[in-house]
ZADRENNU-948873 format. One record per atom (N, C-alpha, C): y, x, z; residue in one letter. Coordinates in steps of 0.02 Angstrom, whole numbers, plus 50000, padded with zeros to 5 digits. Each point is the difference from the previous one (the first is absolute). Layout:
REM residues N
YXZa...
END
This chain:
REM residues 649
522534594352417m499424999349961m500134995849936m499845002649939d500164995949940d499424995149989d500134995149955f499544994849990f499305002049980f499975004649954f499365002049972f499595003850053f500355004050039t499635003450053t499784995450053t500394994850016a499774994850047a499414996549974a499994998349941q499454996349972q499335004849998q500085006149983d499425004750007d499775000650073d500505000150045r499825000750072r499614994150024r500194994049974a499644993850021a499314999849972a499875003449940r499335000349973r499595004650046r500305005650021r499645004850038r499794996750066r500484996150030q499884996550058q499364995949997q499934996849940t499424995549993t499345004250014t500045006349964g499395004350012g499905001650072g500535001350037r499975001650071r499744994050039r500194994449976l499794993550033l499254999049994l499755001549938v499264999149988v499635004850041v500255006450008l499705004950044l499944997650069l500604997750028l499974997750067l499534993950011l499954995849947l499594994350003l499265002350004l499795005149960l499345002450002l499825002550066l500515003950034l499875002750064l499904994350049l500394994649998a499934994450045a499344996649986a499774999349941v499344996949984v499445004050034v500055006449991a499535004650030a499954999450079a500614999350026g500014998950073g499644993250019g500134994849960l499704993750013l499275000449993l499745003649952i499305000649989i499665003350061i500345005150026v499735003550062v500024994950059v500564996250006a500034995450058a499484994849994a499924996949937a499524994849991a499305002650010a499865005949982s499315003550008s499855000850073s500495001950039v499935000850076v499874993550028v500374994349982v499894993750029v499284997149983v499765001249936v499384997849978v499435003850035v500125006750007a499515003850037a499894997950073a500564998450031l499984997550069l499644993150001l500154996049954a499664993349993a499285000649995a499775004649959v499255001549990v499705001950062v500335004450039v499735002650062v499994994650055v500554996050004l500074995150051l499584993949992l499944998149933f499584994549983f499305001949975f499675004850034d499395003349971d499464994249992d500004995450047g499464994449994g500104996349935g500534999649970q500114996249941q499685004049937q499895006450006f499835004249942f499255002550003f499765001450058g499305002450012g499955007149977g499425003150024g499865007049986g500145004550062g499705005950002p500055003950058p500605004150012p500405001449945d500565005150006d500614996849971d500394996150047p500634997049979p500525005249975p500025006050034l500535004949985l499885002549931l499375001649981a499895001949929a500174994949949a499914993650018r500244994949953r500744999449995r500325001050058a500754999949999a500275005249961a499695005649994l500285006049965l499715001149929l499624994749976a499665000449935a500535000449945a499915004049948p500455000549943p500094993249967p499404996549994e500034993449964e500494995250032e500015000050067l500474995850036l500705002049988l500135006150000f500665003049985f500224997749930f499535000649954g500154997849928g500214992949996g499654995750034w500114992649995w500704998650035w500155003550054v500644999150034v500565002249954v499945005849968t500475002449953t500144995549941t499454997249976l500044994949942l500364993950023l499854997250058g500304994650027g500795000550010g500155005950033v500725000950012v500365001249936v499735003749952v500365001049937v500074993549958v499484995750003t500034993549967t500544995950028t500034999750066l500524995950033l500695002549984l500085006550004v500695002549989v500204999249929v499575001449949v500194999449931v500084992449985v499544996050025g500064992649985g500664997250028g500185002050063g500574997750034g500655002149961g499975006449976a500595002749964a500084996049932a499474999149966l500054996449934l500204992950010l499774996750054m500204993150014m500754999450011m500255004750042r500714999950017r500415001649937r499785004949958h500315001749940h500114994049954h499484996149996v500004993649958v500524995550028v499994999350065q500484995150031q500745002249992q500115006549994l500655002349992l500205001349926l499644997949953r500125000649926r500704997949985r500244994550033a500644997149980a500605004650018a499825005150043g500535004850018g500404998250059g500655000750001g500454999550058g499984992450024g499934995249953s500004993250025s499424998650041s499395002549989a499444999050043a500095002550068a500355006050006v500155002650070v500544995250032v500524998449967a500504995850029a499734993150022a499524996849961e499724993850026e499545000850050e499625005750005a499535001450056a500375000450062a500655001750000l500395001250058l500434993650017l499874994949962g500364993750014g500664999549963g500165004249952g500574999949965g500044994349945g500634997849987r500074994849942r500465003649952r499924998149936p500485002549948p500714997350018p500455004349997l500684997650012l500294996249942l500244994150011n500274995949949n500575003849967n499925001249932l500525003949965l500674996549993l500014993550015d500614995949994d500174997850071d499835004150050t500124997950068t500784999450013t500204995750046r500704999150021r500115002850071r499515002650032n500055002750063n500365007049992n500515001150036a500395005949995a499645006550011a499585000050056d499625006150015d499455001449946d499654994849975e499535000949950e500345002149933e500574997449988r500345002149938r500225007249999r500265002050061q500175007150005q499425004549991q499414998150025l499395004149991l499845000749924l500004994549966l499874999849929l500505004249962l500625000050016n500525003649966n499895007650011n499815002150062v499895006650015v499375002949958v499494996150000v499375001949966v500155000749924v500374995249972e500135000049926e500455005749983e500515001350044e500455005549988e499665006949996e499565000850050m499615006550008m499565000849937m499624994449981a499555000649948a500365001849931a500564996049984i500365001649940i500295007050003i500235002250057a500315006950002a499415005249992a499394998150020s499425005049995s499745000149935s500124994849956g499704999549935g499314997750001g499824995850046m499324997250005m500024992450007m499444996349985p500034993050005p500144997550070p500344994450007v500114997350067v499364997650031v499795002650057p499384997750031p500084993050026p499414996750012s499964993950031s500235000950079s500384994850022v500275000750070v499664994750040v499695001750059y499684995850046y500364999650065y500024994550030l500264999350067l499494998450050l499925003950054l499544998750050l500424996450064l499764994350014e500344996750054e499785002150064e500225006450015d499825003650061d500645002450031d500074999550064a500625001850034a500085007650005a499455003949991a500025007350004a500465002749943a500205005950007i500385003749948i499495004849961i499874998149938n499555004149961n500044998449930n499715004549955a500014999049928a499415004149974a499854999149936f499465004249970f500104999249922f499685004549968a499914999749924a499305001149986a499734996149956a499295000149987a499874998649924a499495002449975g499804999149928g499645005849969g499704998849945h499625005149963h500505004049954h500474996449975d500515002749953d500594996250008d500535002149960s500634996950002s500024992549975s499524998549952h499974993349977h499734995050049h499595001950048d499744995450052d500275001650070d500565003950003a500285001850063a500274993550038a499985000550063a500294994850043a500365003050057a500604998150021i500335002150059i500014994550050i499775001050060g499964995050052g500515002050056g500394994950020v500475001050059v499944994650046v499985001550064t499994994750047t500644996350015t499944994350027r500614995850013r500415004050053r499715003450047g500365003650050g500465005449968g499735003449946a500375005349966a500624997149964a499944994549965i500574997449963i500524996850043i499774997650063e500494997050046e500365004950043e499715005850011h500295004850045h500305005949972h499895001549935m500265005649966m500634998249961m500515004350002d500524998949952d499845002749931d500494998949949r499825001849934r499795007749994r500375004150026d499895007149994d499275001850029d499874997350061q499385001050029q499414997549956q500124993949973l499524997049964l499875004049931l500555002849972q499935003849944q499615006550012q500125002850061g499625005950019g499274998650003g499774994550029i499354998250003i499684999149932i500374996449953i499734998749936i499935006949960i500505004350009a499945006249970a499425004450024a499834999350061h499425003150031h499364997149963h499994993749989e499394997249972e499965001749922e500595000449969f499955002449931f499825007549992f500155003550050s499695007350003s499264999749996s499694995950039h499294999550001h499734997749928h500384995949965i499784997749931i500115005949953i500545003250002l500165005349949l499605006450012l499795001250063h499625006250013h499274998949994h499764994349984g499294998749989g499634998550066g500414999350059d499674998350061d499694993149999d500324995949967m499774992750004m499274999349971m499865003149946r499324999949970r499515002850045r500185006150030l499595003550046l499864995850062l500484996750027n499924995750059n499494994649983n500014996849943l499624994349986l499235002849994l499965005649970r499295003149995r499765001450065r500425002550045l499805001250072l499734994050032l500344994149990v499784993950027v499324998149981v499835000349935a499374998449968a499465005250030a500135006250000l499505004950022l499844999350074l500534998550042l499864999850071l499694993550019l500094995049959h499634993650016h499265001249999h499775004149956g499305001749995g499755002850066g500415004150035i499825002850063i500004994650053i500524995749998l500084994950054l499494994749995l499704999149942v499554994049990v499405000250046v499785006250016i499425000750048i500154996650065i500605001450030g500194996850061g500094992749992g500244997449944l500124993249988l499334996650001l499485002849962i499374996450002i499705000250073i500085005250035g499754999850070g500364994950044g500644999449989r500364994350036r499734993149982r499864999049939m499744993649974m499324998750031m499555004949996l499374999450032l500044998250076l500425004150033l500024998650069l500314993450017l500464997849969r500354993450007r499504994449985r499635000949942g499524995049979g499444999250051g499755006050027a499434999750047a500224997150067a500655001350018a500244997350066a500074992149991a500184997549945m500114992849990m499354996449998m499515002749960t499364996949992t499515001050059t500165005150044g499555001950052g500164996850065g500534995650006r500134996750061r499414995150020r499785000850059g499514995550028g499315001749977g499925005949962r499325001649974r499685005550037r500295002050059s499735005950032s499314999450020s499784993650017s499274999150022s499574997549948s500264998949940r499604997649945r499635005349967r499494997949958r499595004849963r500495003349945r499925005949987g500405003449948g500595003250028g500104999950067g500575003350027g500025007549987g499465003149992g500025007349986g500315001249940g499864995949945g500345001249935g500724999250005g500224995050038h500714999050011h500355005750033h499655003150052v500275005950028v500055005749951v499505000649957a499985005549952a500604999349950a500144993849981v500564998549956v500655002350034v500084997950064m500605001750035m500065007750006m499425002750014a500035007950009a500225003149931a499714997749948g500165002349935g500734998849983g500274994350019g500704998449989g500465005250041g499765000550062a500415004950044a500005007249971a499375001949973a499985006649973a500425000649941a500034995149951l500415000649945l500755000150018l500144996350054m500724999850020m500215007150026m499525003050037l500125007050027l500135004649942l499614999749950v500075004249939v500674998049970v500154993849993g500594997249972g500615002650036g500045000550064y500515002750038y500115007449982y499505003449991a500015007349977a500324999849929a499824995349959g500284999549933g500774998450003g500184995950049t500704997950003t500385006550025t499755003750042l500345005950026l500065004849941l499505000949957c500035004249943c500544997349952c500004993849987g500504996949956g500715000950023g500124999450066n500685001250029n500195007149992n499495004750012l500195007049986l500195001949929l499624996649953i500115001349930i500744997349982i500154993750021k500644997149987k500555004850027k499895002150061s500535004550029s500095006649966s499455002849975a500025006049964a500364999249929a499884994349973v500284999149934v500724997349998v500224996450048s500594996149997s500595002950040s499935003550050r500585001650043r500535004349965r499835005249965q500465004049963q500384996249944q499624994849971r500294996449948r500574995350027r499974998350062e500524996350027e500655004050009e499955006350019f500565004150004f500315001249932f499565000649948l500285000749929l500334993649977l499714994350016a500374993749979a500654999050039a500065002250060d500634999550035d500545004349962d499755006549991a500455004149966a500234997949931a499504997249961s500184997249934s500474994450004s499974995850055a500474994450005a500735002550009a500055006050034v500635003050009v500245002649929v499555003049963q500145003149935q500234994449955q499614994549997y500174994549956y500674996550010y500174999550064t500634996350020t500575004450020t499865006450020r500525004750026r500344996750063r499584996150038n500274996950058n499465000350054n500025005750039p499485001350053p500104994650054p500604997350008e500084994750051e499654993949984e499834998749937g499624993849980g499305000350031g499565004949977i499345000550025i499985002550075i500485003850019g500055002050070g500114994050045g500544996249977g500144993850042g499454995050000g499634999349948a499374995950001a499515002350050a499885006450005l499515002750046l500254999450070l500675000650011q500274999150067q499944992850023q500174995449954t499914992950016t499294998250015t499525002549962l499324998650013l499795002950069l500225006150018a499875002950063a500264995750058a500574996949996a500304995750049a499764993150004a499654997549949y499774993449996y499404998950041y500024994650043r499434999250052r499344998149966r500034996549945l499354998449970l499765006049955l500415004849984g499775005649964g499804998249930g499525003749977s499734998949931s499284997049999s499784998250055r499284997450004r499934993449968r499564999449949l499884993949960l499444995950035l500064993749995m499554995250030m499414998049956m499995002049934a499514997949952a499305003050024a499504996449987s499335002050025s499745006549965s500215001049937q499815005849963q500545005750004q500424999550043a500565004850008a499745007750005a499495000750041s499765007050011s499725003349936s499694996049958e499705002449937e500515003549956e500614997050000f500535002449956f500555004250037f499805002750058s500535002850042s500355006149970s499675003949955h500305005449969h500494998549946h500074993549986l500494997949946l500694998650026l500024999250065y500664996650027y500575005450008y500594996850003f500585003950018f499995002550072f499814995550044g499865002050071g499234999550010g499805002250062s499305000650009s499614993149990s500294994450020g499654993649990g499504998350051g499645004850027v499474998850048v500065004950056v499654998750055r499975004650052r499425005449989r500165006150019h499505005249994h499835002750071h499365002250009l499765002250062l500335007050022l500125003849944s500335006750012s500375001949941s500385005050006r500425002749945r499515003349944r499375001650018l499555003249954l499854995149950l499944993750016t499804994949953t500624995649970t500595002150019a500584996349977a500135001449927a500154994849959t500105000949930t500785001949986t500414999550050h500685001149988h500265005250055h500455004349980p500275004850053p500434995750050p500145002750059p500434996350046p500654998649971p500304994350016l500624998049973l500565005150019l500015002850058e500485005050016e499985006249954e499405002049982a499945005849952a500284997749932a499854994249978r500244997949935r500784999349997r500304997650058i500724999550001i500295006649996i499765005250036r500285006650002r499975003349932r499484998449962r499945002649932r500594998449957r500194993550003v500524997149957v500705000650029v500025000350068l500655000550035l499945006350047l500105006049976p499895005850041p500435000450061p500634996849997r500465000350055r499924994350047r499504996149993w499864994050046w499955002550071w500394996650047d499975001750069d499504997150038d499564995949969g499414997250038g500194993150029g500564997749988s500204993250026s499744994449948s499844994550028l499804994549961l500384993750012l500054995049957p500334993850020p499654996750061p500354995850035e499694997150057e499384995849976e499485000550036p499394995949983p500204992649990p499774996849947f500204993149990f499374995949985f500024993550012a499474995549987a500064997549934a499484996449971p500014997949934p500454994049984p500655001250012t500494995149985t500395002549936t499954995849947p500255002749935p500795000450002p500255004349958k500745000649993k500274993349975k500644999050009a500284994049981a499874998349924a499734994749988a499854998649926a500634998849959a500045003549946p500584999249954p499934993549965p500554997449974a500034993649965a499514999949942a499664994649989q499515000049947q500434998649933q499735003549948d500304999449933d499954992849976d500524998249967a500014993149975a499574999549937a499955005249961s499664999449939s499715007049982s499465000249957p499675006249983p500505004749964p500504997049964s500425004549960s500435005350043s500014998550066s500355004650044s499575006050026s499425000749969r499545005250021r500315006950003r500375002049948r500325006449999r500555000750055r500274994950020d500545000250052d499765002550065d499334999250010a499715002350058a499915007750004a500065003149944m499875007449994m500615003850021m500105000350066l500565003650032l499715006050034l500455004850014g499815006050035g499965005849956g500225005650023g500025005749952g499435004149995g500015004449950v499455005049994v500365006850005v499755004050050g500345006350012g499965005149944g500385005650007g499915005549958g500444999549942g499995005049957g500405000149939g499624999249937g500255002249944g499684999149936g500004993349973g500524995850012m500014993249982m500644998649952m500175005249967n500674999349966n499904998049928n499384999549977g499914997849929g500194992949992g500264997949940a500204993049992a499514996849955a499934993450007p499514996749953p500245000649927p499495000949956g500135001049933g500045007449979g500035004350047e500015007349989e499265002149983e499935004449947s499295001549983s499745005550053s499304999850000m499665004550048m500055007049972m500135004950049g499975006849979g500675003850000g500544996449979g500605003450002g500025006149954g500255005950025a500065005749966a499425004850005a499464997450030l499425005050011l499695001449931l499775006249995a499675001949939a499314997050001a499654999949940g499404996749993g499485002250053g499865006750007a499525002350045a500174998150071a500695001350018a500214998050071a499924992550009a500174996049953l499894993150006l499244997750014l499585003049960a499304998450009a499765002150071a500245005950019g499775002350067g500264995750056g500644997449991a500284995550051a499644993050002a499824997649938v499664993649999v499295000750036v499655005049982v499325001350029v500075000650074v500495004050026a500085001150070a500164993150038a500284995449967s500194993950032s499414994850003s499465001249968v499434994950003v499804999150069v499964993350020g499784998050063g500415002450058g500665001649987q500485002750051q500624996349995q500024993350017p500614996450002p500515003150055p500654999149986d500495003150044d500574995150003d500505001250038p500544995550010p500374998049935p500015005049955a500294998549933a499594994549963a499365000650007a499584994749970a500064993550029a500064999950067l500094993750033l500694996949987l500515003749994a500644997649980a499994997349929a499655003849954a499954997649935a499604993849996a499504999150034a499604993650000a500484994350025a500375001350056r500474994950023r500484997849949r500315005349966r500494998049950r499674996449941r499475002349980r499624996749946r499884992650015r499714998750056l499844993250024l500654995750005l500505003050027d500674996950010d500304997949934d499845003849948g500314998949935g499604994849956g499434997950021i499624995649965i500184992550020i500104995549951d500134993250017d499534997050054d500274996950052p499594997650057p499464995049976p500154996249946r499524995749976r499375003249975r500065006049976l499395003449979l499615003050056l500385002250052i499685002450062i499584994150031i500314994250001d499664994150030d499404998049959d500065000649934a499454998149956a499405004450009a500135006550014a499445004950009a499534997950064a500314995750042h499634998050063h499694993249998h500074996549943e499754993449994e499424999749955e499504995850013p499345000349961p500114999349923p500364994349978f500024999049930f500515004149969f500585000950031a500535004249976a499855007449994a499545002350043a499825007249994a499605001249933a499594995049979r499665000549935r500524999849944r500424995450006a500474999049945a500485006249997a500135002950056l500465006150001l499595005549963l499445001450012v499595005449965v499934998849927v499834993549983y499964998549929y500615001649967y500624998250029s500595001149966s500215007449991s499805004050053i500135007249996i499565002949948i499394997849990l499545003149953l500074997449928l500444994849989m500124997749932m500465004649960m499855001249938g500415005049960g500704998249988g500365004449977v500754999049985v500124997249932v499525000849954d500084997949931d499924992250001d500524996549970p499954992749999p499384996749974p499715003149945a499394997549970a499415000750050a500025005550039s499445001150051s500074994850058s500654998750019r500114995550058r499794993049981r500134998049935d499804993249979d499234999150002d499655005249972a499264999850000a499764999950070a500295004050044q499765000550069q500124993950038q500584996749989r500154993450029r499504994749975r499745000649938h499534995549977h499315000750036h499885006450012v499375001650038v500014996850067v500565001150035l500054997750069l500034992350000l500274996949953t500044992449999t499274997350000t499555003449965h499334997649996h499545002650056h500195005050038q499535003050051q500284999450068q500645000350011a500275000450068a500074992950029a500024999950069l500044993550030l500714996949990l500054993350002p500714997149988p500465002150051p499805000950067e500485002150048e500225007249984e499615004449974v500235006649979v500504999649943v499864996049954l500434999049945l500714997950023l500004995250047r500684997950026r500345006050034r499675003550038e500335006150031e500235005149945e499615000649947l500185004349947l500694998149971l500104993649990d500644997649975d500545001350048d499854998950061a500495000750059a500285007250005a499535004549983l500195007450009l500335003349940l500044996149948e500275003249934e500715002650012e500414996050034e500665002350008e500095005850046e499725000550062p500045005950043p499655006049967p499484999049958l499665005849974l500465003149944l500454996649973s500435002649950s500425005550025s500095000650067g500465004850028g499635006250026g499325000649986l499625005650022l500285006549966l500025005550036t500215006549979t499375004649999t500025005549958p499415004850004p499885002150069p499384999550024g499825002450068g499854994050047g500174993949977d499894994350039d499294997150001d499685001449943r499374996349985r499445002350048r499965006850010l499465002550045l500074997950071l500594999750031p500064997650067p499804992650004p500204996249951l499824992750003l499244999049992l499715003649963i499244999649994i499675002250069i500295005150031e499745002550063e500084994650053e500564996449999l500104994650046l499544994249990l499814998849936a499564994349984a499305001250014a499785006350004l499295001650006l499674996750061l500285000550062p499664995950056p499884992849988p500464996849970q499904992849981q499454999049948q499975004549949l499504999749948l499315001850028l499945004150049r499305001550029r499754994050036r500384994850018q499774994350035q499734994749953q500035001449933l499744995249952l499224999250009l499824993549992s499284999150003s499625002949939s499374999849996a499635003449944a500174996349938a500044992950000a500164996349944a500735001049976a500465000650048q500705001249983q500075006949972q499685005150026f500065006449971f499705000749933f499434996449989a499735000149931a500504996949947a500334994850022r500494997349952r500625004749995r500165002850055f500575005049997f499835006049954f499405002850007r499805005549957r499954998049927r499764994049986q500004997649932q500674999449968q500484997650041c500704999549973c500275007249990c499835004950042l500295006649988l499695003049934l499374998849990a499685002649939a500304996249939a500144993650007g500334996349943g500705003449987g500365001650050l500685002849987l499955006649965l499525004150018m499955006649971m499784998949930m499554995549985a499714999349931a500554997149955a500504995950029a500494997249957a500615004049989a500005006250032e500585004849995e499985003249930e500544999349961t500025003049933t500225007249999t500385001650052v500215007050004v499885002950072v499365001250012p499805001650069p500335006950023p500285000250059g500315006150024g499625003050059g500135006650009a499615003350050a500194997450069a500674998150016l500094997550064l499704993350015l499974995849948q499664993550010q499255000850016q499715004849964w499275001450014w499925002950072w500435004450018a499955003450068a500094994650056a500494995249991l500124994850053l499434995549998l499734998249945h499434995149991h499415003050038h499865006749991r499435003150031r500145000250076r500655001250019l500155000850073l499894993350036l500154994449966v499834993350032v499304999250011v499565001449951l499274999050007l499715004550054l500235006949995v499715004550049v500234998450071v500654997550007g500264998450064g499654994250034g499684995649955i499624994450030i499255001850008i499695002949948e499275001449999e499855006950027e500435004649995g499815007050012g499745003349940g499935006549999e499795003749944e499225001450007e499664997949944r499325001750003r499845007349976r499865003750050r499955007349991r499255001950002r499835004449951a499315002849999a499945005150059a499415000850024r499935004650056r500105007149980r499795001649939r500055007149982r500705002249981r500245005350037d500715002749984d500025003749939d500565000149969r500085004049935r500605004850011r499955005849957h500525004549998h500424999949939h500615002849998l500414999749942l499685002049939l499615005350004r499695002849940r499534995249967r499774994950039d499514995249969d500374993749973d500714999950004l500324994149982l500535000949946l499905004349955a500495001049947a500194993949958a499524996449985g500114993849957g500394994850039g499824997950063p500444995250036p500695002650013p500035006650013l500645003050016l500485000149939l499715001449939s500404999649944s500264993349982s499574994550013l500184993249988l500564998350048l499965001150061l500514997450051l500655004449991l499925006349995l500645004249999l500364999149935l499634998649945s500394998449932s500374993650009s499704995050035t500364993950013t500695001250044t499925004050050l500585001350040l500515004349961l499755004649960a500465004149958a500374995749948a499684995349974r500374995249955r500524995950032r499824998350064s500504996450040s500625004050021s499885006750009g500565004150025g500345004249950g499725000849938q500285004149953q500064996549932q500595000949965a500144995649943a499655003349938a500035006149983s499735002649939s499275002750011s499604999949941p499345003250006p500015006650026p500485004249981d500045006950013d500055001050080d500454995650026e500105000050074e499384997650036e499694995049974q499354997750025q499475005450003q499965003549944r499485005549993r500195005750052r500635001350006e500225005450050e499844997950070e500144993850018s499844997450064s499275000750016s499564998249949l499305000050012l499745007050006l500305004749966e499845006950006e500145002550068e500584998150032q500195001750067q499494997050051q499854993649984a499504997050046a499325003249998a499775002449940g499365003649993g500025006450039g500585003350000k500055006450039k499964998950075k500334994650020a499934998450068a499314998250025a499594997249952l499324997950017l499515005549985l500175004349954g499485004849979g499504997149955g500214994849968v499554996449952v500344999349931v499675001249946e500284998749929e500014992749990e500604997649981l500094992949986l500184998949931l499794994149975d500174998049929d500514993850005d500565000649960l500464994750001l499724993949960l499974994450033v499794993549969v500614996549973v500124999949935r500634997749971r500084992550005r499494996149987d500004993249997d500004996950069d500434994650014p499914996950068p499314997750017p499805001250060s499344998350022s499934993050019s499434996749993k499934993250023k499885000350077k500124994150028a499884999050073a499305001750024a499494998449957t499305001050014t499885007750000t500315003649953e499915007149997e500335003750057e500574997550023l500315002950057l499614998350065l499724993850005d499584998450056d499365004850002d499715001249941w499465004949993w500195007150034w500575002049975a500255006650023a500105000350074a500334994950027m500114999550075m499364999150040m499544996549970g499334999250035g499685006250008g500115005349962r499715006750008r500465004750040r500634999049991l500475004450041l500004998550072l499854994250020v499974998350070v499435003750035v499535003149962r499445003950031r500215007450010r500635001349986l500205007050008l499985002050074l499795006250012v499945002450064v500715000650031v500064999150064q500644999550032q500375006649991q499675005350002s500365006750001s500335001349932s499854996349945e500275000849933e500514994549985e500144995350043r500464994549980r500715002250000r500205005150040a500695002449997a500125002749934a499535003649966a500115002749934a500124994249950a499604994750010l500074994449950l500654997050007l500244998950061l500684997050010l500565004649973l499925006450007t500465004749972t500044999349921t499414999349970a499984998649929a500314993549980a499944995050044m500284993549982m500765000449997m500265003850050v500755000550006v500235004149940v499635005049979c500185004249939c500094995349939c499574994949997c500004995549940c500574995050003c500234997450058v500534995049999v500665002450011v500075006550024e500735002150012e500335002449941e500614999049992q500445002449948q500565004450031q500015006149979d500505004550028d500124999750072d499414999850039g500044999950071g500194993150034g499974994749955r500184993250028r499424995249983r499934995450040i499494994549993i500394993750001i500054996649945e500434993549999e499624994750037e500384994650021p499714995050043p499334996649976p499954998349936e499394997049976e499435005150001e500155006649983e499515005250004e499745001450071e500474999250048a499805001050069a499564994350024a500154993849977e499564994350017e499335000949970e499975002149934l499325001449972l499635006050038l500355004750013l499685005550042l499714998250062l500444995650038r499734997950068r499424995149995r500014995749947a499434995449992a499395003349981a500015005349955v499395003749984v499765004350056v500515003250036a499785004250055a499684995750055a500264994050009w499724995350052w499264998749984w499834998549938t499354998049984t499515006150005t500305006149998l499615006150010l499925002050073l500294996150042g499965001150074g500475005650023g500585000549964c500535004850014c500634996350012c500154997150062p500564995950002p500665004050005p500484998549954l500615003349993l500564996450038l500325003050045p500544996350038p500564998049951p500314994750018l500544997149961l500625004450007l500365001049940r500635003550001r500494995649957r500605000950015d500524996149958d499925002449929d499954995249958e499875001849926e500584997849959e
END
């Protein structure tokens, strides 16, 4: 399944989810109406009148019950949605996770960070925040509204009991959920189902409160009211249990097939079925299994790599049986499992002496072929323009072993001091400033003057320290370094981010010869931290001729030398889009390009493949995309929500 089809599928799943929710709410209304009708009949003395059955079946009573149930469901869903606005970090913290120290010296934690970073850079997407759950169970999850607020959580049991291949299989499984749009759907499901569950929560609170305040009051005046409160609480809990059953059925209906798809994608990404298969076998043999101890574990059960909670039956299980999942990825599996083992971690490897040895921990192979390209080789090779564009579009959201190998080589080729800087609070800001500063000496002097007056002294010291290793950067290194720095930059406080943003604006304003790549990387940094502010209304290509002309003219100037070649590239792009485009001859300002991108991100998902094809037509020269052009293409595609896997450039 290609990236664009998967995204459309996730959107359709949202519609299916809403339909299932409406059916569940209708069932709750019926259940609540029955409970209220029984209460009217049983407590007839409280209501008066000769015909309790007629009152129990009165349309007015049904209307009030319907209004009450809908109000509770909608209110509960909105409340949970607000609580989860922060995205994946909110889920991870609700489960007791802590952000993993990016400068950790623990070998298991370092290996986890390396695997996540490697997969993110290979996929062409920002590095998600990584959380560690201090739980002995083996489990993991990916959560978030979008790639900018995504978080991957992994339990202590998983990093201690999985080898690198198995851990890579689990992380590839979670990246599949991110790339296929499952992550966003899962979070919406949490918010919507909370509205159903809130009825039972209110009933539990009433029952518990009445039991605590009613001790010793059985003979006192007002005991009847106390009994009524307890009865009401019990009734709400009864309806709530029906809601819980509906919620579990909805989770099961939505999530089970996606787990099979994520397992298959993990094999596709790594070409190593033994990785994800071995992880599932280890989980099946582990005595503690995947069950999490967090109090809110059941609410997020459909997010996990393993089931995470116990289910009363397979009908309500959010995950397929482990045996079925193993056979899907290892068809020749004979059914044997490792000997059951207790939660005793594997022998701890020696702790790293310093953060600079981070890349030394990246051992272990990536299976499959297609890794023969050498660093410095341009993207595309001998492919013709149309074939190259088709290959690039087909690769969106589809990392493979070649991309993983390219990411590893790219990271290994970068000065370790720069890798370390991306994981440190002050150095990460200095690193980004340095990357975004222009190459023209006059620009750099003016930009350094800006930073001297606006940046913190600690950042300026790091800026000076990074000058020498940054001089060795090669085309293609800048984007991976920014991706590595994004998790650290997302941890900035509001005041720190305001200063950081002010410095970025100052750098852009002081640039005397602004380039397309600098603009694209600048925008990528901000979108990677804040996210993209998208209008709700989707747009079609036919409505976006102006923004398309502006962006594609900028790409054509970067990829083609002469005005005639630029015009020809734009004509090819227009044919791919079915839109008449005008060549913008003069270089566009950053504000103009931001305006164009702000409208292009509204493009409907089904037409983004055509836009990406047009972008490739503009930057390629004779079937080749040079390293700087590839970096520009990946940066722009990333901000459009089309992650391009890394290739040797």
